[in-house]
Structure formats: structure tokens, C-alpha cells
KEDREN-135668 format. One record per residue (C-alpha): residue number from 1; residue in three letters; chain; x negated, y negated, z negated. Coordinates in Angstrom, 1 decimal, always signed. Example, Ala and Ser with C-alpha at 12.3 -4.5 7.8 and 13.67 -1.06 7.14 Angstrom:
<pts>
PT    n  res  chain       x       y       z
PT    1  ALA      A   -12.3    +4.5    -7.8
PT    2  SER      A   -13.7    +1.1    -7.1
</pts>
This chain:
<pts>
PT    n  res  chain       x       y       z
PT    1  MET      A  -115.4  -142.5  -115.6
PT    2  VAL      A  -113.6  -139.2  -116.3
PT    3  GLN      A  -113.5  -138.0  -119.9
PT    4  HIS      A  -113.5  -134.3  -120.3
PT    5  ASP      A  -112.4  -132.5  -123.5
PT    6  SER      A  -114.5  -129.6  -124.9
PT    7  ALA      A  -112.3  -126.9  -123.3
PT    8  SER      A  -112.6  -128.5  -119.9
PT    9  LEU      A  -116.4  -128.9  -120.2
PT   10  LYS      A  -116.6  -125.2  -121.3
PT   11  ARG      A  -114.7  -124.2  -118.2
PT   12  ILE      A  -116.9  -126.3  -116.0
PT   13  GLU      A  -120.2  -125.2  -117.4
PT   14  GLN      A  -119.3  -121.5  -118.0
PT   15  SER      A  -121.0  -119.1  -115.7
PT   16  HIS      A  -119.1  -116.0  -114.6
PT   17  ASP      A  -120.0  -112.5  -113.5
PT   18  ARG      A  -121.7  -112.3  -110.2
PT   19  SER      A  -118.7  -110.3  -108.9
PT   20  GLU      A  -116.4  -113.3  -109.4
PT   21  TYR      A  -118.6  -115.4  -107.0
PT   22  ASN      A  -117.3  -113.8  -103.8
PT   23  LEU      A  -115.9  -114.8  -100.5
PT   24  LEU      A  -112.3  -114.3  -101.5
PT   25  ALA      A  -112.6  -116.6  -104.5
PT   26  TYR      A  -114.5  -119.1  -102.4
PT   27  LEU      A  -111.7  -119.1   -99.7
PT   28  ALA      A  -109.0  -119.4  -102.4
PT   29  TYR      A  -110.8  -122.4  -103.8
PT   30  ASN      A  -111.3  -124.1  -100.4
PT   31  LEU      A  -107.8  -123.3   -99.0
PT   32  TYR      A  -105.8  -124.1  -102.2
PT   33  ALA      A  -103.4  -126.7  -100.8
PT   34  PRO      A  -103.7  -129.4  -103.5
PT   35  LEU      A  -107.5  -129.3  -103.4
PT   36  PHE      A  -107.5  -129.1   -99.6
PT   37  LEU      A  -105.3  -132.2   -99.3
PT   38  ALA      A  -106.7  -134.4  -102.0
PT   39  GLY      A  -110.3  -133.3  -102.1
PT   40  PRO      A  -112.2  -131.2  -104.6
PT   41  ILE      A  -110.7  -132.6  -107.9
PT   42  LEU      A  -112.1  -129.7  -109.9
PT   43  CYS      A  -115.2  -127.7  -109.5
PT   44  PHE      A  -115.4  -124.0  -108.5
PT   45  ASN      A  -116.2  -122.7  -112.0
PT   46  ASP      A  -113.2  -124.5  -113.4
PT   47  PHE      A  -111.0  -123.1  -110.6
PT   48  VAL      A  -112.2  -119.6  -111.2
PT   49  SER      A  -111.7  -120.0  -115.0
PT   50  GLN      A  -108.2  -121.2  -114.7
PT   51  ASN      A  -107.3  -118.4  -112.3
PT   52  LYS      A  -108.7  -115.9  -114.8
PT   53  GLU      A  -107.2  -117.5  -117.9
PT   54  PRO      A  -104.4  -119.9  -117.1
PT   55  VAL      A  -104.4  -123.2  -119.0
PT   56  HIS      A  -101.2  -124.3  -120.8
PT   57  ILE      A   -99.8  -127.5  -119.3
PT   58  ASP      A   -97.0  -129.1  -121.2
PT   59  MET      A   -93.8  -129.1  -119.1
PT   60  ALA      A   -92.7  -132.4  -120.5
PT   61  ASP      A   -95.9  -134.0  -119.3
PT   62  THR      A   -95.4  -132.5  -115.9
PT   63  VAL      A   -91.9  -133.7  -115.6
PT   64  TRP      A   -92.9  -137.2  -116.7
PT   65  TYR      A   -95.8  -137.2  -114.2
PT   66  ILE      A   -93.4  -136.1  -111.4
PT   67  SER      A   -90.8  -138.7  -112.4
PT   68  LYS      A   -93.4  -141.5  -112.1
PT   69  LEU      A   -94.5  -140.1  -108.8
PT   70  VAL      A   -90.9  -140.1  -107.5
PT   71  PHE      A   -90.3  -143.6  -108.7
PT   72  VAL      A   -93.4  -145.0  -107.0
PT   73  PHE      A   -92.5  -143.1  -103.8
PT   74  PHE      A   -89.1  -144.7  -103.6
PT   75  ALA      A   -90.4  -148.1  -104.5
PT   76  PHE      A   -93.0  -147.8  -101.8
PT   77  GLU      A   -90.4  -146.6   -99.3
PT   78  ILE      A   -88.1  -149.5  -100.1
PT   79  SER      A   -90.9  -152.0   -99.8
PT   80  CYS      A   -91.9  -150.5   -96.4
PT   81  HIS      A   -88.3  -150.7   -95.1
PT   82  TYR      A   -87.5  -154.2   -96.3
PT   83  ILE      A   -90.8  -156.0   -96.4
PT   84  TYR      A   -92.1  -156.2   -92.8
PT   85  PHE      A   -95.4  -157.7   -93.7
PT   86  ASN      A   -97.4  -154.6   -92.6
PT   87  SER      A   -95.9  -154.7   -89.2
PT   88  VAL      A   -96.7  -158.4   -88.7
PT   89  LEU      A  -100.1  -158.1   -90.4
PT   90  LYS      A  -102.1  -157.0   -87.3
PT   91  TYR      A  -101.0  -160.2   -85.4
PT   92  TYR      A  -101.4  -162.3   -88.6
PT   93  TRP      A  -105.1  -161.8   -88.9
PT   94  GLU      A  -105.8  -163.7   -85.6
PT   95  VAL      A  -103.5  -166.7   -86.2
PT   96  ALA      A  -103.5  -167.3   -89.9
PT   97  PRO      A  -105.6  -170.1   -91.5
PT   98  SER      A  -108.4  -168.8   -93.7
PT   99  HIS      A  -106.7  -169.8   -97.0
PT  100  GLN      A  -103.8  -167.5   -96.2
PT  101  LEU      A  -106.0  -164.5   -95.3
PT  102  LEU      A  -106.7  -163.6   -99.0
PT  103  PRO      A  -103.1  -162.7   -99.9
PT  104  ALA      A  -102.8  -160.8   -96.6
PT  105  ALA      A  -105.9  -158.8   -97.4
PT  106  LEU      A  -104.7  -158.2  -100.9
PT  107  TRP      A  -101.3  -156.9   -99.7
PT  108  ASN      A  -103.1  -154.7   -97.2
PT  109  LEU      A  -105.3  -153.3  -100.1
PT  110  VAL      A  -102.3  -152.6  -102.3
PT  111  THR      A  -100.5  -150.8   -99.4
PT  112  THR      A  -103.5  -148.7   -98.6
PT  113  TYR      A  -104.1  -147.9  -102.3
PT  114  SER      A  -100.4  -147.0  -102.7
PT  115  LYS      A  -100.6  -144.5   -99.8
PT  116  LEU      A  -103.7  -142.8  -101.2
PT  117  TRP      A  -102.2  -142.9  -104.7
PT  118  LEU      A   -99.1  -141.1  -103.5
PT  119  VAL      A  -101.0  -138.4  -101.7
PT  120  TRP      A  -103.4  -137.7  -104.5
PT  121  ARG      A  -100.8  -137.7  -107.2
PT  122  LEU      A   -98.6  -135.4  -105.2
PT  123  ALA      A  -101.4  -132.9  -104.9
PT  124  ARG      A  -102.1  -133.1  -108.6
PT  125  ALA      A   -98.4  -132.6  -109.4
PT  126  VAL      A   -98.3  -129.5  -107.2
PT  127  ALA      A  -101.4  -128.2  -109.0
PT  128  MET      A   -99.8  -128.9  -112.4
PT  129  LEU      A   -96.7  -127.0  -111.3
PT  130  ASP      A   -98.9  -124.2  -110.3
PT  131  GLY      A  -100.7  -124.1  -113.7
PT  132  ILE      A  -104.0  -125.6  -112.5
PT  133  GLU      A  -105.2  -128.5  -114.6
PT  134  THR      A  -107.1  -131.2  -112.6
PT  135  ASP      A  -108.5  -134.6  -113.4
PT  136  GLU      A  -106.7  -137.8  -112.5
PT  137  ASN      A  -108.2  -139.0  -109.2
PT  138  MET      A  -107.1  -142.6  -109.4
PT  139  PRO      A  -106.3  -143.4  -113.0
PT  140  THR      A  -105.5  -147.1  -112.8
PT  141  PHE      A  -104.1  -149.6  -110.3
PT  142  VAL      A  -106.2  -151.8  -108.1
PT  143  PHE      A  -105.4  -155.1  -110.0
PT  144  ARG      A  -107.1  -153.8  -113.2
PT  145  HIS      A  -110.6  -154.3  -111.8
PT  146  TYR      A  -112.1  -157.7  -111.3
PT  147  THR      A  -115.0  -156.8  -108.9
PT  148  PHE      A  -115.1  -154.6  -105.9
PT  149  GLN      A  -118.0  -152.7  -107.4
PT  150  ALA      A  -116.0  -151.8  -110.5
PT  151  PHE      A  -113.0  -150.9  -108.4
PT  152  TRP      A  -115.0  -148.6  -106.2
PT  153  ARG      A  -116.7  -146.9  -109.1
PT  154  TYR      A  -113.4  -146.2  -110.9
PT  155  VAL      A  -111.5  -145.1  -107.8
PT  156  ASP      A  -114.3  -142.9  -106.6
PT  157  CYS      A  -114.8  -141.3  -110.0
PT  158  GLU      A  -114.8  -137.8  -108.7
</pts>
């Protein structure tokens, strides 16, 4: 589950003046590109609070976060260009023996997880560059969970 610090909880639970709950703020929240692409990874009260009083995000953390994102992006691109398993996979399901389907399903899960990881991390990186602090949507990799239920709870933590 997501752990919030006291400042983050204060921003989430803090109510604002009625004048701040208007159509313009609602449209800004709904059309803010990182939230629009990756889903609502912070609540409306937190968004309004951070627009009113910006949160300090350490630039070194942002650079480290973006460098990890770039590394995973290039690793994913290289694997897609030189490992043709995803192209063969749609034909492989019908002809493969049952004991070989588990590695194929696992590779398909890793590929899908990596695609979602890249999109959600890119959206968070853009928000961090914009000065909006959001929670991590997919904090750990798929192999860290031993059951499907634990994996789903942790991935869908928002």
C-alpha cells in the first residue's frame, strides 16, 4: 500500500475555500496531461494544494528518476528489436506443449508490465518536472510478488 507522510496527508485531507472548488480548477485537474495519461494518481485536494503552494521536489531525485526511466526505456527497446518472441507469441499459444506455455505467459506478463511501467513512470516524471508530487503507481517489479492476488493489490494500489 501507499505510505503517505504527514505533509501529504495534510494536503489530501485539507479542505479549501468554496471558491477554489470551481469549474476551472476541475478542468485543470482533469486535463493535466500526466494525470490524464496515467490516471488520477493524486486527489483533487492535493492537486489544488500543490497549485496554490508548490511542493519542493529535490532535483537530484528527479534526475535519478528520469535516468532510471531512460535506462529501462532503452532496455525495453533493445529487447523488442532483438528478441522476436512477442511477434511469434500469437502463433506459439496454439502449437506449444502445455509445459512451455508458462514461460511464454510469464514473458507476456513482463512485456505488458514493462509497457505500463514506462507510461506511468513517464507521466510521473513529467509531473515531477512540473513541480507536482505524485505517488508511485507501480512501486515494484512483477517478480517480487508470489501470488496473483498480492501482485494485483500492489500494482493497483491507487
